[in-house]
C-alpha distance (Angstrom), angle and dihedral (degrees) to the residues before:
residue distance angle dihedral
M1 . . .
R2 3.83 . .
T3 3.79 117.7 .
N4 3.77 132.2 -161.5
F5 3.80 94.8 -136.2
I6 3.79 137.1 71.8
S7 3.79 129.4 -153.9
L8 3.79 122.6 -121.0
K9 3.81 89.0 -114.6
E10 3.81 91.6 54.7
M11 3.78 91.5 46.1
L12 3.81 92.2 51.5
V13 3.82 91.8 47.8
R14 3.78 89.4 53.6
Y15 3.82 91.3 44.6
E16 3.81 92.0 54.9
K17 3.82 89.5 56.5
E18 3.81 93.3 53.0
P19 3.83 120.2 94.0
E20 3.80 115.2 -102.1
T21 3.80 114.4 -92.1
N22 3.78 113.2 -125.8
Y23 3.77 133.7 -159.1
L24 3.78 115.0 -108.7
W25 3.81 96.3 -161.2
N26 3.79 137.5 -25.7
G27 3.84 106.7 -21.1
V28 3.81 93.1 -25.7
K29 3.78 113.6 117.5
D30 3.78 122.2 -148.8
Q31 3.82 110.9 -95.0
S32 3.80 95.2 18.5
F33 3.79 132.0 124.1
G34 3.78 131.5 -133.2
L35 3.77 152.1 131.1
V36 3.78 141.3 -86.1
F37 3.79 101.6 -163.0
G38 3.76 142.3 169.9
P39 3.80 144.4 110.5
S40 3.79 124.0 -45.6
K41 3.83 116.8 -79.3
S42 3.80 93.0 15.7
G43 3.82 93.2 119.9
K44 3.82 102.7 -98.3
T45 3.81 97.0 135.9
I46 3.81 93.8 44.5
F47 3.81 90.1 46.9
C48 3.81 90.0 54.1
E49 3.81 94.3 43.4
N50 3.81 89.8 53.2
L51 3.81 91.2 49.1
A52 3.81 91.4 46.5
M53 3.81 92.8 53.0
H54 3.81 91.7 46.3
L55 3.80 88.6 54.0
A56 3.81 92.7 46.3
A57 3.82 91.6 49.2
G58 3.81 94.3 49.5
K59 3.81 94.3 -119.3
T60 3.81 118.4 174.5
S61 3.80 98.9 -133.8
Y62 3.78 143.9 15.6
F63 3.79 126.5 -168.0
G64 3.79 91.8 -10.2
Y65 3.81 94.7 -53.3
E66 3.79 123.8 109.4
L67 3.80 126.2 -105.2
D68 3.80 119.3 -167.6
G69 3.81 93.9 -121.5
N70 3.80 94.1 -121.1
P71 3.83 112.5 127.9
R72 3.82 110.4 -117.6
K73 3.77 129.4 -154.6
V74 3.81 103.7 -117.5
L75 3.81 128.8 -167.7
F76 3.81 116.0 -162.6
I77 3.81 112.4 -166.5
G78 3.80 111.7 -165.8
L79 3.80 110.6 -170.7
E80 3.80 99.3 165.6
E81 3.77 110.9 46.5
F82 3.81 129.9 69.1
W83 3.80 105.3 -105.5
K84 3.83 96.1 -123.2
N85 3.80 91.9 58.0
R86 3.80 90.6 49.9
A87 3.82 92.1 45.9
E88 3.81 91.5 51.4
R89 3.80 91.1 53.5
N90 3.83 94.0 42.3
K91 3.81 90.1 52.5
K92 3.80 90.9 57.3
Q93 3.79 91.6 47.1
F94 3.81 91.9 47.1
N95 3.80 92.4 52.4
S96 3.80 91.6 58.4
F97 3.84 91.1 68.3
S98 3.81 127.5 84.5
S99 3.82 120.8 -98.9
E100 3.83 91.4 -103.8
E101 3.80 91.2 49.6
K102 3.81 91.4 47.4
T103 3.80 89.9 57.0
L104 3.80 90.4 54.0
I105 3.81 93.2 45.4
E106 3.81 91.3 50.5
E107 3.80 88.5 54.6
N108 3.80 99.9 39.6
Y109 3.83 107.9 31.2
I110 3.81 112.2 80.2
S111 3.79 137.2 161.3
Q112 3.80 138.4 -167.3
E113 3.79 121.5 -78.9
I114 3.80 115.5 -82.9
D115 3.82 93.2 -111.0
F116 3.81 94.9 46.5
E117 3.81 119.2 133.2
R118 3.82 115.5 -71.2
L119 3.81 93.0 -158.6
I120 3.80 129.6 45.1
V121 3.79 103.7 -165.8
N122 3.82 109.1 117.2
K123 3.79 135.0 54.5
E124 3.81 94.9 -99.8
Q125 3.82 92.4 51.7
W126 3.79 92.3 47.5
E127 3.81 89.3 51.9
K128 3.82 89.8 53.1
L129 3.79 89.8 50.8
K130 3.80 91.2 50.4
E131 3.81 90.9 48.7
L132 3.80 90.4 50.4
V133 3.80 93.2 52.1
Q134 3.78 93.4 44.4
S135 3.81 95.5 47.4
S136 3.82 92.6 46.1
K137 3.82 91.7 62.1
A138 3.80 86.3 -149.1
D139 3.80 122.2 169.7
V140 3.81 93.0 -156.5
V141 3.81 128.0 30.5
F142 3.80 129.6 -167.5
I143 3.82 121.0 -165.4
D144 3.81 121.1 -164.7
S145 2.97 104.1 -139.6
I146 3.81 148.5 3.1
T147 3.81 88.2 -162.2
R148 3.81 87.5 75.9
M149 3.82 90.2 56.7
N150 3.77 97.2 55.1
P151 3.84 113.6 114.8
G152 3.80 92.8 -175.9
K153 3.79 134.3 -21.3
L154 3.78 122.6 -18.7
E155 3.80 88.5 -149.1
D156 3.81 83.6 73.6
S157 3.79 103.3 84.8
K158 3.81 91.1 -150.3
N159 3.81 91.4 61.7
A160 3.79 92.9 45.8
E161 3.79 91.7 46.5
L162 3.81 92.7 49.5
I163 3.81 92.6 51.2
M164 3.79 94.5 45.5
Q165 3.79 94.7 46.7
Q166 3.80 91.9 50.8
L167 3.79 90.9 48.6
R168 3.80 90.7 48.7
D169 3.81 90.0 50.7
L170 3.82 89.3 49.1
C171 3.81 88.3 54.4
Y172 3.80 98.7 45.4
D173 3.81 98.3 37.7
N174 3.81 91.4 54.3
G175 3.80 99.1 35.8
I176 3.82 92.4 -124.5
T177 3.78 135.9 139.6
L178 3.80 105.3 -119.5
F179 3.81 126.2 -157.5
C180 3.81 115.3 -173.4
I181 3.79 121.0 -168.6
H182 3.79 114.6 -140.8
H183 3.80 131.9 -175.9
T184 3.78 126.6 -134.7
P185 3.80 130.1 -172.6
K186 3.81 117.9 -90.7
M187 3.79 111.9 -65.7
Q188 3.83 95.5 -141.5
D189 3.81 88.8 -147.7
C190 3.80 93.8 -54.5
P191 3.83 122.9 134.5
I192 3.79 113.6 -86.9
T193 3.81 108.8 -113.1
M194 3.80 137.6 156.2
D195 3.79 92.5 -101.2
K196 3.81 88.7 68.4
I197 3.83 87.2 73.0
K198 3.79 118.7 86.8
G199 3.79 106.4 -116.6
S200 3.81 88.4 16.9
A201 3.82 95.6 163.5
V202 3.81 91.7 60.8
F203 3.80 93.7 44.0
A204 3.81 91.6 50.2
Q205 3.79 92.0 47.7
E206 3.80 96.7 49.9
A207 3.83 102.2 36.7
D208 3.81 124.6 84.5
F209 3.79 93.4 -154.8
A210 3.80 140.9 7.8
I211 3.80 125.7 -160.2
G212 3.78 118.9 -171.6
I213 3.80 125.3 -146.8
N214 3.78 116.3 -167.4
C215 3.80 139.4 176.8
T216 3.79 119.1 -163.5
T217 3.80 126.3 -142.8
K218 3.83 85.7 -101.4
K219 3.84 88.7 56.9
A220 3.81 96.0 -110.5
R221 3.82 108.5 148.9
Y222 3.79 126.3 -157.2
M223 3.79 144.4 166.1
K224 3.80 121.3 -132.6
N225 3.81 130.1 -167.0
V226 3.80 97.6 -134.4
F227 3.80 98.5 176.2
F228 3.80 143.6 -23.6
R229 3.77 124.4 -164.6
Y230 3.81 93.1 -155.8
A231 3.80 104.6 31.3
A232 3.80 141.6 44.8
D233 3.79 113.4 -77.2
D234 3.79 103.7 175.0
D235 3.81 98.8 107.7
E236 3.78 111.5 136.0
S237 3.80 91.2 -162.4
V238 3.80 127.9 81.9
K239 3.80 130.0 -158.8
E240 3.79 117.5 -113.0
F241 3.77 120.2 -150.2
S242 3.76 143.6 177.3
I243 3.81 129.5 -152.2
D244 3.80 117.2 -129.4
S245 3.82 129.4 -150.5
N246 3.83 90.4 -86.9
T247 3.84 90.3 53.8
I248 3.79 90.6 -111.3
L249 3.79 116.3 144.3
E250 3.79 117.8 -123.6
N251 3.79 114.8 -156.3
I252 3.82 102.8 -136.7
G253 3.80 96.1 -175.1
E254 3.78 143.6 -94.1
S255 3.79 125.8 -48.8
L256 3.77 137.7 160.8
E257 3.78 113.5 -93.4
Y258 3.80 95.2 -133.0
E259 3.81 89.9 52.3
I260 3.82 91.6 53.8
L261 3.81 92.5 46.9
N262 3.80 92.9 49.5
R263 3.79 98.1 49.9
T264 3.76 117.1 122.8
D265 3.81 91.9 -149.7
R266 3.80 140.2 9.1
R267 3.80 95.4 -85.1
R268 3.75 116.1 115.9
D269 3.80 119.7 -124.5
S270 3.78 119.2 -144.8
S271 3.79 110.6 -73.0
S272 3.80 122.0 -126.3
V273 3.81 92.0 -99.7
D274 3.82 90.5 52.9
L275 3.80 91.2 50.2
I276 3.81 91.5 51.4
A277 3.81 91.3 50.8
S278 3.79 91.4 47.2
H279 3.80 92.2 51.1
I280 3.81 94.3 50.7
N281 3.80 94.3 43.9
S282 3.82 92.6 47.2
S283 3.82 89.6 81.0
T284 3.80 119.7 48.7
S285 3.80 94.4 -171.0
T286 3.81 103.6 45.8
T287 3.79 131.7 92.4
Y288 3.80 120.6 -155.0
S289 3.78 127.2 -155.8
T290 3.78 120.6 -142.3
D291 3.81 90.7 -113.4
E292 3.80 91.6 52.0
L293 3.79 92.5 51.6
V294 3.80 93.3 45.4
G295 3.80 91.2 50.2
Y296 3.80 91.8 47.5
F297 3.80 98.2 47.9
E298 3.83 104.2 33.6
S299 3.79 93.3 78.9
R300 3.79 98.9 28.6
L301 3.82 96.0 52.6
D302 3.82 97.7 25.4
I303 3.81 92.3 -129.1
K304 3.78 130.7 128.3
E305 3.79 131.3 -106.7
R306 3.82 94.4 -105.5
Q307 3.81 92.2 55.1
I308 3.81 92.9 48.2
K309 3.80 90.7 51.7
S310 3.79 89.9 48.2
H311 3.81 90.5 51.8
L312 3.80 90.8 49.9
S313 3.79 91.1 51.3
D314 3.82 91.5 49.2
L315 3.81 92.5 48.6
V316 3.81 90.9 52.7
K317 3.82 91.6 49.4
E318 3.80 90.1 49.7
D319 3.83 91.3 50.1
K320 3.80 92.1 -119.6
I321 3.84 94.6 123.6
L322 3.81 135.0 13.5
N323 3.80 128.7 -112.2
P324 3.86 102.5 -166.2
K325 3.80 93.2 172.7
R326 3.78 139.1 -0.9
G327 3.79 112.3 -61.7
V328 3.81 95.2 5.3
Y329 3.82 128.3 104.0
T330 3.79 132.1 -174.1
S331 3.78 141.2 172.3
L332 3.80 121.9 -85.5
E333 3.81 88.9 -109.1
Y334 3.81 96.2 50.8
T335 3.82 97.1 93.4
K336 3.81 92.3 49.4
N337 3.78 91.5 52.9
Q338 3.81 92.1 51.1
S339 3.82 93.9 55.1
């Protein structure tokens, strides 16, 4: 007799036979679905276009996070912008890559036809979207933006739930990784969090990841890992960036979000990692244990133990401090002074 349940043992046996699931980038798992969200003109679309081209070109990193180096077929669906404006920007971005990378991008980076639907709100339009994704055979799909899929008000949880469930089905049914761009109201120099999204409870429930892109009133731009379902998301730091004349994002470095939001101008204060390096290098005759450094910086920088340890590891790799033995850190000049 057939049953509609499965035991844990049976589930685990089946799981062991499945191929291992890998991470595409950052905390984003292959074949998962999530959001890149933030206020208008913050850089969300350009951020995603840059990521898409890095994936298509088989690059090994983007924004300080690893990529596996395997070129991916990428479909970028732009529902908002007139195609000529997008093409002009994409041309500049494309020209920043090497000749070998350009060849891969030409093969792997695709978009919808110029006369494709501008709205996806009824059954017929959703079917066209599904056909587009399926026929593209893309591994990764970007959709700009959810605003063009809204049949009413996103404050209505039923509308938000309908959109998110259909997007999730689009992801799972086609075995793709799906990034959806979504707009929020202006942040007014407040931290970027899920509750800034209309219908935020539904979006948080249905998405596997959410990455925030913000631009302050002083024009400081940054990326924030808001949440990941399948990876750690407790970083206190955010990644600042600028956009050059070719609309390529330059990762400036890590900072604390509250520090960026409280600046009186566009100048960048020292990030937490810089402050840690400065403290250790300020004394050429002192050794610091990991516990001492964690205790010193947890309250002063308002960051957690894991992040401090990560900063220490990065500083050692970058030859900015010394790690003469496990759990001990010194200045770059310490060895010279001991000889």
